[in-house]
N, CA, C and O atoms as a GROMACS GRO file, in nm:
protein
  564
    1MET      N    1   1.896   5.302  -2.016
    1MET     CA    2   1.854   5.180  -2.117
    1MET      C    3   2.039   5.226  -2.166
    1MET      O    4   2.112   5.133  -2.133
    2ASN      N    5   2.098   5.312  -2.214
    2ASN     CA    6   2.221   5.308  -2.286
    2ASN      C    7   2.353   5.359  -2.133
    2ASN      O    8   2.466   5.407  -2.140
    3ASP      N    9   2.260   5.315  -2.002
    3ASP     CA   10   2.405   5.341  -1.899
    3ASP      C   11   2.454   5.273  -1.916
    3ASP      O   12   2.388   5.172  -1.937
    4PRO      N   13   2.660   5.249  -1.927
    4PRO     CA   14   2.711   5.129  -1.915
    4PRO      C   15   2.707   5.132  -1.769
    4PRO      O   16   2.825   5.110  -1.740
    5SER      N   17   2.646   5.145  -1.667
    5SER     CA   18   2.666   5.126  -1.494
    5SER      C   19   2.619   4.968  -1.493
    5SER      O   20   2.662   4.872  -1.429
    6LEU      N   21   2.522   4.981  -1.583
    6LEU     CA   22   2.356   4.888  -1.573
    6LEU      C   23   2.427   4.723  -1.678
    6LEU      O   24   2.387   4.607  -1.681
    7LEU      N   25   2.482   4.756  -1.712
    7LEU     CA   26   2.553   4.669  -1.796
    7LEU      C   27   2.561   4.471  -1.756
    7LEU      O   28   2.522   4.369  -1.813
    8GLU      N   29   2.639   4.506  -1.617
    8GLU     CA   30   2.644   4.358  -1.555
    8GLU      C   31   2.522   4.314  -1.490
    8GLU      O   32   2.492   4.200  -1.453
    9LEU      N   33   2.454   4.427  -1.482
    9LEU     CA   34   2.358   4.349  -1.462
    9LEU      C   35   2.234   4.312  -1.515
    9LEU      O   36   2.144   4.251  -1.457
   10ARG      N   37   2.235   4.369  -1.667
   10ARG     CA   38   2.162   4.348  -1.778
   10ARG      C   39   2.252   4.206  -1.788
   10ARG      O   40   2.173   4.132  -1.846
   11ARG      N   41   2.358   4.138  -1.766
   11ARG     CA   42   2.431   3.988  -1.823
   11ARG      C   43   2.382   3.933  -1.724
   11ARG      O   44   2.377   3.810  -1.720
   12ALA      N   45   2.338   4.005  -1.630
   12ALA     CA   46   2.301   3.908  -1.464
   12ALA      C   47   2.143   3.828  -1.457
   12ALA      O   48   2.104   3.722  -1.409
   13ILE      N   49   2.082   3.932  -1.525
   13ILE     CA   50   1.977   3.877  -1.572
   13ILE      C   51   1.911   3.798  -1.673
   13ILE      O   52   1.816   3.720  -1.660
   14ALA      N   53   1.982   3.835  -1.789
   14ALA     CA   54   1.995   3.714  -1.885
   14ALA      C   55   2.054   3.612  -1.903
   14ALA      O   56   2.027   3.531  -1.992
   15ASN      N   57   2.154   3.602  -1.813
   15ASN     CA   58   2.163   3.488  -1.720
   15ASN      C   59   2.085   3.399  -1.628
   15ASN      O   60   2.108   3.278  -1.620
   16ASP      N   61   2.024   3.440  -1.582
   16ASP     CA   62   1.917   3.428  -1.413
   16ASP      C   63   1.785   3.375  -1.587
   16ASP      O   64   1.739   3.262  -1.597
   17ILE      N   65   1.759   3.472  -1.677
   17ILE     CA   66   1.671   3.392  -1.784
   17ILE      C   67   1.707   3.272  -1.800
   17ILE      O   68   1.666   3.172  -1.741
   18SER      N   69   1.803   3.282  -1.900
   18SER     CA   70   1.815   3.153  -1.970
   18SER      C   71   1.875   3.042  -1.872
   18SER      O   72   1.902   2.925  -1.902
   19ALA      N   73   1.884   3.078  -1.800
   19ALA     CA   74   1.900   2.979  -1.671
   19ALA      C   75   1.725   2.898  -1.622
   19ALA      O   76   1.716   2.787  -1.572
   20LEU      N   77   1.624   2.977  -1.650
   20LEU     CA   78   1.514   2.988  -1.585
   20LEU      C   79   1.442   2.895  -1.687
   20LEU      O   80   1.352   2.819  -1.651
   21ALA      N   81   1.493   2.907  -1.837
   21ALA     CA   82   1.446   2.831  -1.940
   21ALA      C   83   1.466   2.708  -1.963
   21ALA      O   84   1.382   2.631  -2.010
   22SER      N   85   1.575   2.681  -1.931
   22SER     CA   86   1.660   2.559  -1.947
   22SER      C   87   1.544   2.474  -1.855
   22SER      O   88   1.472   2.382  -1.895
   23VAL      N   89   1.548   2.543  -1.696
   23VAL     CA   90   1.466   2.440  -1.663
   23VAL      C   91   1.335   2.367  -1.711
   23VAL      O   92   1.260   2.426  -1.789
   24GLY      N   93   1.302   2.219  -1.661
   24GLY     CA   94   1.188   2.146  -1.700
   24GLY      C   95   1.085   2.213  -1.607
   24GLY      O   96   1.108   2.255  -1.494
   25GLN      N   97   0.987   2.214  -1.660
   25GLN     CA   98   0.807   2.279  -1.614
   25GLN      C   99   0.783   2.131  -1.516
   25GLN      O  100   0.803   2.023  -1.572
   26VAL      N  101   0.742   2.134  -1.381
   26VAL     CA  102   0.721   1.990  -1.305
   26VAL      C  103   0.549   2.002  -1.331
   26VAL      O  104   0.471   2.091  -1.298
   27ASP      N  105   0.520   1.842  -1.421
   27ASP     CA  106   0.380   1.877  -1.379
   27ASP      C  107   0.321   1.805  -1.241
   27ASP      O  108   0.330   1.694  -1.188
   28PHE      N  109   0.266   1.909  -1.217
   28PHE     CA  110   0.152   1.869  -1.076
   28PHE      C  111   0.088   1.773  -1.115
   28PHE      O  112   0.120   1.656  -1.093
   29ASP      N  113   0.002   1.807  -1.170
   29ASP     CA  114  -0.165   1.759  -1.181
   29ASP      C  115  -0.104   1.575  -1.215
   29ASP      O  116  -0.147   1.479  -1.151
   30GLY      N  117  -0.007   1.564  -1.319
   30GLY     CA  118   0.030   1.462  -1.339
   30GLY      C  119   0.064   1.367  -1.217
   30GLY      O  120   0.019   1.254  -1.197
   31ILE      N  121   0.171   1.453  -1.126
   31ILE     CA  122   0.189   1.375  -1.047
   31ILE      C  123   0.073   1.355  -0.939
   31ILE      O  124   0.086   1.245  -0.885
   32ILE      N  125  -0.028   1.422  -0.895
   32ILE     CA  126  -0.143   1.430  -0.863
   32ILE      C  127  -0.236   1.314  -0.857
   32ILE      O  128  -0.290   1.268  -0.756
   33LEU      N  129  -0.247   1.259  -1.019
   33LEU     CA  130  -0.330   1.204  -1.047
   33LEU      C  131  -0.253   1.052  -1.056
   33LEU      O  132  -0.318   0.955  -1.015
   34ARG      N  133  -0.151   1.036  -1.094
   34ARG     CA  134  -0.048   0.881  -1.069
   34ARG      C  135  -0.071   0.844  -0.940
   34ARG      O  136  -0.104   0.728  -0.914
   35VAL      N  137  -0.051   0.973  -0.812
   35VAL     CA  138  -0.087   0.926  -0.693
   35VAL      C  139  -0.192   0.865  -0.686
   35VAL      O  140  -0.179   0.744  -0.663
   36ASN      N  141  -0.363   0.928  -0.703
   36ASN     CA  142  -0.443   0.900  -0.711
   36ASN      C  143  -0.527   0.752  -0.729
   36ASN      O  144  -0.626   0.702  -0.675
   37GLN      N  145  -0.411   0.702  -0.858
   37GLN     CA  146  -0.435   0.599  -0.929
   37GLN      C  147  -0.374   0.498  -0.878
   37GLN      O  148  -0.412   0.384  -0.904
   38LEU      N  149  -0.237   0.526  -0.772
   38LEU     CA  150  -0.221   0.443  -0.670
   38LEU      C  151  -0.322   0.372  -0.588
   38LEU      O  152  -0.370   0.261  -0.566
   39THR      N  153  -0.327   0.499  -0.553
   39THR     CA  154  -0.441   0.485  -0.436
   39THR      C  155  -0.585   0.361  -0.475
   39THR      O  156  -0.629   0.273  -0.400
   40ASP      N  157  -0.623   0.390  -0.591
   40ASP     CA  158  -0.720   0.319  -0.600
   40ASP      C  159  -0.662   0.171  -0.668
   40ASP      O  160  -0.768   0.108  -0.672
   41ARG      N  161  -0.610   0.125  -0.696
   41ARG     CA  162  -0.474  -0.012  -0.741
   41ARG      C  163  -0.480  -0.055  -0.573
   41ARG      O  164  -0.472  -0.177  -0.556
   42VAL      N  165  -0.493   0.028  -0.445
   42VAL     CA  166  -0.408  -0.042  -0.320
   42VAL      C  167  -0.534  -0.188  -0.264
   42VAL      O  168  -0.488  -0.283  -0.201
   43ASP      N  169  -0.633  -0.185  -0.287
   43ASP     CA  170  -0.717  -0.313  -0.294
   43ASP      C  171  -0.705  -0.477  -0.341
   43ASP      O  172  -0.746  -0.588  -0.307
   44ASN      N  173  -0.600  -0.399  -0.463
   44ASN     CA  174  -0.526  -0.502  -0.505
   44ASN      C  175  -0.397  -0.582  -0.522
   44ASN      O  176  -0.347  -0.660  -0.603
   45LEU      N  177  -0.365  -0.516  -0.385
   45LEU     CA  178  -0.171  -0.545  -0.382
   45LEU      C  179  -0.186  -0.698  -0.312
   45LEU      O  180  -0.290  -0.706  -0.246
   46ARG      N  181  -0.121  -0.796  -0.312
   46ARG     CA  182  -0.102  -0.872  -0.276
   46ARG      C  183  -0.008  -0.874  -0.140
   46ARG      O  184   0.110  -0.857  -0.167
   47LEU      N  185  -0.042  -0.895   0.028
   47LEU     CA  186   0.039  -0.943   0.123
   47LEU      C  187   0.167  -1.032   0.096
   47LEU      O  188   0.169  -1.122   0.011
   48ALA      N  189   0.259  -1.003   0.165
   48ALA     CA  190   0.353  -1.111   0.183
   48ALA      C  191   0.324  -1.228   0.241
   48ALA      O  192   0.358  -1.343   0.212
   49ASP      N  193   0.227  -1.166   0.368
   49ASP     CA  194   0.209  -1.356   0.414
   49ASP      C  195   0.079  -1.424   0.376
   49ASP      O  196  -0.011  -1.485   0.433
   50ASN      N  197   0.112  -1.382   0.247
   50ASN     CA  198  -0.082  -1.476   0.155
   50ASN      C  199   0.022  -1.590   0.115
   50ASN      O  200   0.062  -1.575   0.000
   51THR      N  201   0.061  -1.667   0.162
   51THR     CA  202   0.111  -1.791   0.125
   51THR      C  203   0.002  -1.896   0.106
   51THR      O  204   0.036  -1.986   0.029
   52GLN      N  205  -0.123  -1.906   0.160
   52GLN     CA  206  -0.243  -2.014   0.154
   52GLN      C  207  -0.261  -2.034   0.019
   52GLN      O  208  -0.289  -1.950  -0.066
   53ASP      N  209  -0.243  -2.148   0.008
   53ASP     CA  210  -0.332  -2.242  -0.166
   53ASP      C  211  -0.458  -2.206  -0.150
   53ASP      O  212  -0.526  -2.260  -0.062
   54ASP      N  213  -0.514  -2.105  -0.238
   54ASP     CA  214  -0.678  -2.066  -0.231
   54ASP      C  215  -0.748  -2.152  -0.284
   54ASP      O  216  -0.861  -2.181  -0.245
   55ASP      N  217  -0.654  -2.235  -0.437
   55ASP     CA  218  -0.716  -2.298  -0.495
   55ASP      C  219  -0.758  -2.482  -0.445
   55ASP      O  220  -0.843  -2.554  -0.497
   56ALA      N  221  -0.687  -2.506  -0.357
   56ALA     CA  222  -0.682  -2.647  -0.302
   56ALA      C  223  -0.863  -2.634  -0.287
   56ALA      O  224  -0.933  -2.540  -0.250
   57PRO      N  225  -0.897  -2.762  -0.330
   57PRO     CA  226  -1.062  -2.767  -0.315
   57PRO      C  227  -1.078  -2.781  -0.124
   57PRO      O  228  -0.997  -2.793  -0.032
   58MET      N  229  -1.207  -2.773  -0.132
   58MET     CA  230  -1.180  -2.813  -0.010
   58MET      C  231  -1.315  -2.927   0.072
   58MET      O  232  -1.423  -2.905   0.018
   59ASP      N  233  -1.320  -2.995   0.141
   59ASP     CA  234  -1.370  -3.096   0.150
   59ASP      C  235  -1.532  -3.101   0.158
   59ASP      O  236  -1.560  -3.204   0.218
   60GLU      N  237  -1.624  -3.048   0.131
   60GLU     CA  238  -1.734  -2.983   0.164
   60GLU      C  239  -1.821  -3.086   0.277
   60GLU      O  240  -1.888  -3.033   0.366
   61THR      N  241  -1.811  -3.263   0.263
   61THR     CA  242  -1.885  -3.358   0.302
   61THR      C  243  -1.809  -3.350   0.449
   61THR      O  244  -1.880  -3.386   0.543
   62ASP      N  245  -1.702  -3.316   0.475
   62ASP     CA  246  -1.583  -3.420   0.590
   62ASP      C  247  -1.668  -3.340   0.709
   62ASP      O  248  -1.728  -3.394   0.802
   63GLY      N  249  -1.660  -3.230   0.688
   63GLY     CA  250  -1.734  -3.079   0.825
   63GLY      C  251  -1.873  -3.131   0.806
   63GLY      O  252  -1.863  -3.199   0.909
   64GLU      N  253  -1.984  -3.157   0.768
   64GLU     CA  254  -2.145  -3.111   0.750
   64GLU      C  255  -2.165  -3.203   0.876
   64GLU      O  256  -2.098  -3.300   0.910
   65LEU      N  257  -2.289  -3.139   0.945
   65LEU     CA  258  -2.329  -3.217   1.038
   65LEU      C  259  -2.468  -3.232   0.992
   65LEU      O  260  -2.534  -3.164   0.914
   66SER      N  261  -2.504  -3.374   1.080
   66SER     CA  262  -2.641  -3.411   1.025
   66SER      C  263  -2.758  -3.318   1.100
   66SER      O  264  -2.729  -3.239   1.189
   67ALA      N  265  -2.888  -3.339   1.052
   67ALA     CA  266  -2.955  -3.280   1.134
   67ALA      C  267  -3.059  -3.376   1.236
   67ALA      O  268  -3.152  -3.334   1.304
   68THR      N  269  -3.018  -3.495   1.224
   68THR     CA  270  -3.094  -3.583   1.334
   68THR      C  271  -3.020  -3.545   1.483
   68THR      O  272  -2.915  -3.483   1.494
   69LEU      N  273  -3.082  -3.586   1.566
   69LEU     CA  274  -3.060  -3.514   1.734
   69LEU      C  275  -2.982  -3.637   1.704
   69LEU      O  276  -2.865  -3.612   1.672
   70SER      N  277  -3.020  -3.780   1.706
   70SER     CA  278  -2.968  -3.919   1.749
   70SER      C  279  -2.814  -3.883   1.722
   70SER      O  280  -2.746  -3.942   1.807
   71GLU      N  281  -2.738  -3.813   1.639
   71GLU     CA  282  -2.632  -3.830   1.585
   71GLU      C  283  -2.544  -3.731   1.673
   71GLU      O  284  -2.427  -3.742   1.637
   72TRP      N  285  -2.555  -3.659   1.751
   72TRP     CA  286  -2.509  -3.568   1.817
   72TRP      C  287  -2.369  -3.567   1.853
   72TRP      O  288  -2.311  -3.460   1.871
   73ARG      N  289  -2.290  -3.715   1.869
   73ARG     CA  290  -2.187  -3.758   1.946
   73ARG      C  291  -2.112  -3.752   1.780
   73ARG      O  292  -2.011  -3.682   1.768
   74GLN      N  293  -2.163  -3.824   1.662
   74GLN     CA  294  -2.057  -3.788   1.571
   74GLN      C  295  -2.052  -3.620   1.535
   74GLN      O  296  -1.955  -3.572   1.477
   75ASN      N  297  -2.182  -3.526   1.583
   75ASN     CA  298  -2.183  -3.330   1.517
   75ASN      C  299  -2.095  -3.324   1.616
   75ASN      O  300  -1.987  -3.289   1.568
   76LEU      N  301  -2.084  -3.347   1.769
   76LEU     CA  302  -1.960  -3.292   1.822
   76LEU      C  303  -1.847  -3.321   1.798
   76LEU      O  304  -1.755  -3.254   1.845
   77SER      N  305  -1.822  -3.444   1.709
   77SER     CA  306  -1.682  -3.504   1.706
   77SER      C  307  -1.635  -3.431   1.600
   77SER      O  308  -1.517  -3.398   1.600
   78LYS      N  309  -1.721  -3.394   1.495
   78LYS     CA  310  -1.691  -3.310   1.402
   78LYS      C  311  -1.682  -3.186   1.392
   78LYS      O  312  -1.614  -3.128   1.306
   79SER      N  313  -1.756  -3.129   1.487
   79SER     CA  314  -1.734  -2.994   1.526
   79SER      C  315  -1.604  -2.955   1.624
   79SER      O  316  -1.556  -2.843   1.642
   80TRP      N  317  -1.562  -3.080   1.680
   80TRP     CA  318  -1.445  -3.048   1.762
   80TRP      C  319  -1.278  -3.057   1.656
   80TRP      O  320  -1.176  -2.988   1.659
   81HIS      N  321  -1.305  -3.142   1.595
   81HIS     CA  322  -1.236  -3.179   1.484
   81HIS      C  323  -1.211  -3.026   1.390
   81HIS      O  324  -1.106  -2.962   1.395
   82ASN      N  325  -1.293  -2.999   1.333
   82ASN     CA  326  -1.302  -2.886   1.284
   82ASN      C  327  -1.235  -2.767   1.352
   82ASN      O  328  -1.132  -2.722   1.302
   83PHE      N  329  -1.279  -2.722   1.446
   83PHE     CA  330  -1.206  -2.626   1.516
   83PHE      C  331  -1.077  -2.650   1.586
   83PHE      O  332  -1.012  -2.561   1.639
   84MET      N  333  -1.045  -2.771   1.582
   84MET     CA  334  -0.915  -2.787   1.621
   84MET      C  335  -0.830  -2.760   1.472
   84MET      O  336  -0.749  -2.668   1.455
   85SER      N  337  -0.854  -2.824   1.408
   85SER     CA  338  -0.807  -2.823   1.272
   85SER      C  339  -0.733  -2.647   1.227
   85SER      O  340  -0.625  -2.607   1.182
   86ASP      N  341  -0.864  -2.583   1.271
   86ASP     CA  342  -0.812  -2.383   1.256
   86ASP      C  343  -0.768  -2.368   1.336
   86ASP      O  344  -0.730  -2.251   1.330
   87PHE      N  345  -0.721  -2.432   1.482
   87PHE     CA  346  -0.708  -2.355   1.570
   87PHE      C  347  -0.595  -2.282   1.581
   87PHE      O  348  -0.608  -2.166   1.620
   88ILE      N  349  -0.480  -2.326   1.554
   88ILE     CA  350  -0.292  -2.311   1.589
   88ILE      C  351  -0.250  -2.367   1.429
   88ILE      O  352  -0.239  -2.485   1.396
   89THR      N  353  -0.236  -2.284   1.369
   89THR     CA  354  -0.150  -2.283   1.178
   89THR      C  355   0.006  -2.264   1.204
   89THR      O  356   0.076  -2.169   1.239
   90ILE      N  357   0.027  -2.384   1.173
   90ILE     CA  358   0.192  -2.325   1.167
   90ILE      C  359   0.261  -2.316   1.073
   90ILE      O  360   0.279  -2.429   1.027
   91ARG      N  361   0.329  -2.215   0.996
   91ARG     CA  362   0.375  -2.180   0.895
   91ARG      C  363   0.537  -2.194   0.869
   91ARG      O  364   0.573  -2.091   0.927
   92ARG      N  365   0.643  -2.246   0.827
   92ARG     CA  366   0.764  -2.255   0.813
   92ARG      C  367   0.781  -2.103   0.732
   92ARG      O  368   0.713  -2.077   0.633
   93ARG      N  369   0.894  -1.998   0.794
   93ARG     CA  370   0.960  -1.905   0.776
   93ARG      C  371   1.026  -1.824   0.760
   93ARG      O  372   1.019  -1.759   0.864
   94GLY      N  373   1.097  -1.774   0.691
   94GLY     CA  374   1.247  -1.764   0.659
   94GLY      C  375   1.288  -1.702   0.804
   94GLY      O  376   1.199  -1.658   0.876
   95SER      N  377   1.442  -1.699   0.850
   95SER     CA  378   1.448  -1.631   0.937
   95SER      C  379   1.497  -1.494   0.956
   95SER      O  380   1.537  -1.449   1.063
   96ASN      N  381   1.489  -1.409   0.798
   96ASN     CA  382   1.445  -1.288   0.856
   96ASN      C  383   1.326  -1.233   0.758
   96ASN      O  384   1.326  -1.139   0.679
   97ALA      N  385   1.249  -1.307   0.783
   97ALA     CA  386   1.093  -1.237   0.694
   97ALA      C  387   1.004  -1.199   0.871
   97ALA      O  388   1.002  -1.256   0.980
   98GLU      N  389   0.930  -1.045   0.800
   98GLU     CA  390   0.863  -1.012   0.864
   98GLU      C  391   0.738  -1.090   0.962
   98GLU      O  392   0.666  -1.167   0.898
   99PRO      N  393   0.715  -1.079   1.074
   99PRO     CA  394   0.630  -1.180   1.115
   99PRO      C  395   0.480  -1.095   1.057
   99PRO      O  396   0.444  -0.979   1.037
  100PRO      N  397   0.420  -1.240   1.046
  100PRO     CA  398   0.315  -1.227   0.926
  100PRO      C  399   0.179  -1.122   1.034
  100PRO      O  400   0.194  -1.106   1.155
  101LEU      N  401   0.053  -1.063   0.954
  101LEU     CA  402  -0.045  -0.991   1.019
  101LEU      C  403  -0.156  -1.071   1.123
  101LEU      O  404  -0.177  -1.192   1.114
  102ALA      N  405  -0.196  -1.017   1.182
  102ALA     CA  406  -0.277  -1.058   1.260
  102ALA      C  407  -0.429  -1.087   1.160
  102ALA      O  408  -0.472  -1.027   1.061
  103PRO      N  409  -0.470  -1.177   1.218
  103PRO     CA  410  -0.596  -1.146   1.129
  103PRO      C  411  -0.717  -1.094   1.104
  103PRO      O  412  -0.801  -1.116   1.191
  104ASN      N  413  -0.752  -1.028   1.004
  104ASN     CA  414  -0.834  -0.910   0.940
  104ASN      C  415  -0.698  -0.815   0.968
  104ASN      O  416  -0.764  -0.728   0.910
  105GLN      N  417  -0.624  -0.776   0.987
  105GLN     CA  418  -0.516  -0.668   1.015
  105GLN      C  419  -0.483  -0.599   0.837
  105GLN      O  420  -0.446  -0.482   0.830
  106ASP      N  421  -0.499  -0.670   0.721
  106ASP     CA  422  -0.463  -0.661   0.666
  106ASP      C  423  -0.585  -0.508   0.586
  106ASP      O  424  -0.550  -0.428   0.499
  107PHE      N  425  -0.708  -0.514   0.648
  107PHE     CA  426  -0.756  -0.358   0.598
  107PHE      C  427  -0.727  -0.277   0.636
  107PHE      O  428  -0.754  -0.181   0.565
  108TYR      N  429  -0.636  -0.235   0.796
  108TYR     CA  430  -0.571  -0.147   0.833
  108TYR      C  431  -0.457  -0.111   0.771
  108TYR      O  432  -0.414  -0.001   0.804
  109LEU      N  433  -0.401  -0.166   0.697
  109LEU     CA  434  -0.268  -0.203   0.642
  109LEU      C  435  -0.287  -0.104   0.546
  109LEU      O  436  -0.240   0.009   0.560
  110ARG      N  437  -0.362  -0.145   0.435
  110ARG     CA  438  -0.448  -0.072   0.292
  110ARG      C  439  -0.481   0.047   0.360
  110ARG      O  440  -0.459   0.150   0.297
  111GLU      N  441  -0.537   0.059   0.493
  111GLU     CA  442  -0.567   0.186   0.493
  111GLU      C  443  -0.475   0.343   0.556
  111GLU      O  444  -0.501   0.463   0.564
  112ASN      N  445  -0.343   0.241   0.595
  112ASN     CA  446  -0.307   0.318   0.616
  112ASN      C  447  -0.196   0.366   0.545
  112ASN      O  448  -0.116   0.445   0.596
  113ILE      N  449  -0.180   0.306   0.383
  113ILE     CA  450  -0.130   0.309   0.266
  113ILE      C  451  -0.203   0.390   0.191
  113ILE      O  452  -0.149   0.462   0.107
  114ARG      N  453  -0.330   0.390   0.210
  114ARG     CA  454  -0.435   0.481   0.091
  114ARG      C  455  -0.406   0.651   0.212
  114ARG      O  456  -0.377   0.760   0.161
  115ALA      N  457  -0.421   0.633   0.367
  115ALA     CA  458  -0.432   0.732   0.403
  115ALA      C  459  -0.258   0.797   0.337
  115ALA      O  460  -0.263   0.884   0.250
  116ARG      N  461  -0.123   0.751   0.384
  116ARG     CA  462   0.016   0.795   0.292
  116ARG      C  463  -0.004   0.871   0.198
  116ARG      O  464   0.025   0.991   0.190
  117LEU      N  465  -0.077   0.773   0.085
  117LEU     CA  466  -0.098   0.841  -0.065
  117LEU      C  467  -0.167   0.935  -0.081
  117LEU      O  468  -0.168   0.999  -0.186
  118LEU      N  469  -0.250   0.967   0.040
  118LEU     CA  470  -0.359   1.080   0.014
  118LEU      C  471  -0.240   1.198   0.061
  118LEU      O  472  -0.217   1.285  -0.022
  119THR      N  473  -0.162   1.203   0.194
  119THR     CA  474  -0.080   1.288   0.241
  119THR      C  475   0.025   1.303   0.154
  119THR      O  476   0.086   1.408   0.172
  120ALA      N  477   0.082   1.204   0.030
  120ALA     CA  478   0.172   1.257  -0.078
  120ALA      C  479   0.077   1.329  -0.176
  120ALA      O  480   0.117   1.438  -0.217
  121ALA      N  481  -0.030   1.289  -0.217
  121ALA     CA  482  -0.105   1.382  -0.264
  121ALA      C  483  -0.128   1.527  -0.249
  121ALA      O  484  -0.102   1.614  -0.332
  122GLN      N  485  -0.192   1.543  -0.103
  122GLN     CA  486  -0.213   1.665  -0.100
  122GLN      C  487  -0.102   1.736  -0.050
  122GLN      O  488  -0.129   1.839   0.011
  123ALA      N  489   0.074   1.688  -0.069
  123ALA     CA  490   0.162   1.767  -0.075
  123ALA      C  491   0.241   1.812  -0.146
  123ALA      O  492   0.354   1.850  -0.112
  124VAL      N  493   0.186   1.815  -0.275
  124VAL     CA  494   0.216   1.797  -0.412
  124VAL      C  495   0.190   1.993  -0.482
  124VAL      O  496   0.265   2.080  -0.527
  125PRO      N  497   0.067   1.982  -0.458
  125PRO     CA  498   0.018   2.143  -0.446
  125PRO      C  499   0.058   2.208  -0.366
  125PRO      O  500   0.027   2.324  -0.395
  126ARG      N  501   0.132   2.202  -0.244
  126ARG     CA  502   0.165   2.271  -0.133
  126ARG      C  503   0.308   2.286  -0.148
  126ARG      O  504   0.386   2.339  -0.069
  127HIS      N  505   0.338   2.217  -0.290
  127HIS     CA  506   0.529   2.228  -0.303
  127HIS      C  507   0.609   2.208  -0.141
  127HIS      O  508   0.725   2.248  -0.129
  128GLN      N  509   0.531   2.141  -0.015
  128GLN     CA  510   0.595   2.030   0.055
  128GLN      C  511   0.678   1.855   0.016
  128GLN      O  512   0.636   1.741   0.036
  129ASN      N  513   0.810   1.907  -0.047
  129ASN     CA  514   0.877   1.808  -0.138
  129ASN      C  515   0.923   1.719  -0.012
  129ASN      O  516   0.931   1.601  -0.044
  130GLU      N  517   0.956   1.744   0.122
  130GLU     CA  518   1.013   1.657   0.224
  130GLU      C  519   0.838   1.573   0.254
  130GLU      O  520   0.840   1.458   0.213
  131THR      N  521   0.757   1.597   0.290
  131THR     CA  522   0.578   1.543   0.343
  131THR      C  523   0.620   1.418   0.230
  131THR      O  524   0.663   1.306   0.256
  132PHE      N  525   0.588   1.487   0.085
  132PHE     CA  526   0.607   1.406  -0.041
  132PHE      C  527   0.647   1.311  -0.035
  132PHE      O  528   0.579   1.210  -0.055
  133LYS      N  529   0.802   1.310   0.002
  133LYS     CA  530   0.910   1.229  -0.028
  133LYS      C  531   0.881   1.070   0.081
  133LYS      O  532   0.858   0.951   0.061
  134GLN      N  533   0.901   1.170   0.212
  134GLN     CA  534   0.817   1.069   0.321
  134GLN      C  535   0.727   0.972   0.336
  134GLN      O  536   0.738   0.869   0.402
  135SER      N  537   0.615   1.018   0.258
  135SER     CA  538   0.462   0.955   0.263
  135SER      C  539   0.503   0.826   0.213
  135SER      O  540   0.516   0.716   0.266
  136LEU      N  541   0.524   0.887   0.053
  136LEU     CA  542   0.610   0.794  -0.046
  136LEU      C  543   0.678   0.654   0.002
  136LEU      O  544   0.658   0.540  -0.040
  137GLU      N  545   0.766   0.702   0.107
  137GLU     CA  546   0.878   0.600   0.166
  137GLU      C  547   0.874   0.531   0.242
  137GLU      O  548   0.947   0.433   0.248
  138ALA      N  549   0.738   0.576   0.374
  138ALA     CA  550   0.650   0.512   0.450
  138ALA      C  551   0.556   0.390   0.321
  138ALA      O  552   0.586   0.271   0.311
  139VAL      N  553   0.458   0.451   0.246
  139VAL     CA  554   0.406   0.330   0.172
  139VAL      C  555   0.497   0.226   0.100
  139VAL      O  556   0.468   0.107   0.085
  140SER      N  557   0.603   0.284   0.060
  140SER     CA  558   0.681   0.179  -0.067
  140SER      C  559   0.764   0.081   0.104
  140SER      O  560   0.798  -0.037   0.099
  141THR      N  561   0.778   0.158   0.217
  141THR     CA  562   0.859   0.016   0.329
  141THR      C  563   0.703  -0.006   0.341
  141THR      O  564   0.658  -0.097   0.410
   0.00000   0.00000   0.00000
C-alpha cells in the first residue's frame, strides 16, 4: 500500500470510481412496465383513416325489407340500393396522405404494433439497445 509506484494506478482507480458513482442507474423494470402499458393501450389508438362520422343517425326504416312475398320487387330494389350505396366509397384526401387500410386490416396493424412493443420490452433486460431503439421507431412510424 505504501509503494509509491502504485500511486498513479490508485489515482486512476479513484477517478474511475468517482466517474461510475456519477452515472445514474437505469430503471430497467420501469422501462419494461412502461412498454407493457403501451402494449395494453394499443386497442385504444385511433387510426388516421378513421374519418367516418359514427355519430350520424342511421335511417333504419329505409333499408328494411318486408316479409311479404308479394313485395319482392320493392325488396329487390331496396337490397340493390343498399348494396350499391356501400359498394364504392370516395373520400377526399390530401396529396401527401398515406393510402387508407383495407377493411379489417386494422387488426393486423395493431397486432404488429403489439409484437414490436413486445420485442422492445424483451430487448431491455438483454441490453440490446439497438433492437429496443429500432422497435420503438417502427412502432412510432
